[in-house]
N, C-alpha and C positions, 0 to 999 in steps of 0.2 A: 360431556364435552371436555376434552383434555386441552389445557393451555400449554403453549410452547414457551420455555424460558428463553427469552431473547437477550438476557443481560450480557452474556459474553460477546454478543455481536454489536453492542453499542458503539465501540470505536470505529468499526467498519461502516455502520449505518451513518454515523456522524460525518465521517470523511467523504462518503458518497453524496450526502446532502450538501455539505459545505462546497465540495467540488462542483456539484451541479449548479448551485446558487451562483458561484463565481463564473462558471461557464455560460450560464443564462445571461448574467449581467453583461459579460463580454460580448456575447451574441447580440444582445439588444442594443447596447450603447455603442458598440464598435462595428456596426453593420457595414458590410462591404457594398459599395454601390452597384457593382456588376452582379453580385450574387454568386460569384465563382469561388469565393473563399470558403473552404469547407467548415471552418470553425465559426466564423462571424456571419455566415450568410443568414441564419435564422437563430432565434433565441433558443428554441428546443434542441437544435443540433449542437449548439454550444453547451447546453446543459447535459446532453448525453456524453460529449467528449469530456466535460469537467467531472461528471460522475465517474466515468471510467478511469480518469486520471486519479481521482480521489481514492477509488478502490485499489488501484495499483499501489499508490503511495502507502495506504493503510496496510496492505498485504506485505509490502517490503519492509515496513518498519515495525511489524509485530515481533515482540520479544520471545515468542515461543518457538522452540526447535522441535523438530521431529525426533522420535526415539533413535532413528538411524543416524541423524546428524550427532546426536549426543553420544551414541555408541562409538561412532567414528572418531569423535573428539577425545573421548576417553582412552580409546585404543592408541591413538597417536600420542597422547600424553604418557601412557604407560610404556611405550616402546622406548622412550628416552632413558638413558641410564641415570640412576638417581644421583650420583655425584659428579656428573659431567661438568657442571659449573664450578664445583669446588676443586676439581683436579686441574683446571686451567689456571688457578692462581699461582 
């Protein structure tokens, strides 16, 4: 049996669990009396929304860039003339 290394995924898992816990607490303690509120109508729906938001925040704040983004940034940096800032003085 081969085990999967989940170490790189810990920040994402933690963000989903924290978001889910906050969403579940919001859904449990802030229940809507009519049941029409999508976030706070039930605790499990709040947990789903919170987990999704936690995942989105974790994805948007990850510090890794794809190789395409790195190549594009390097290309944009190399297109500038080397002495452009010095010649403006």
